[in-house]
Steps between C-alpha positions, in 0.01 A plus 500: 500500500789283382732796444437629852586161649817484289608846622428405862692175458812672364479776761492232772797319344702824486413588860604155622829525311576846640415388852720190466795700369469757779477225761806321361700823495425575864181697453322274749643708784300783640498818299696817553341575834701576811464144629586324175738208526743650250540831676763612745417678821623851571743360756646257245553784253660710773733213595601455135576870463715490813681188378578668166637804682234739371421623852709543814449307822335794679245548223436124487436478874279809501286374213483149650378653827236700312385192307470293815285770662740583782510879477 
């Protein structure tokens, strides 16, 4: 019984350490879902692409209109 308690104790210590490290490194934000705090919206990505010159103004405005739902 003692060995099982020792294994459980060390597993708990390791889990707490991993959780603390992830939290300190920014892992406390929501995961990689679409509403996660660390994620950009499609419109933000589109604006960045336009600012870098990857797409022309006409394409930017067309895609922005599509994203906003104004067909």
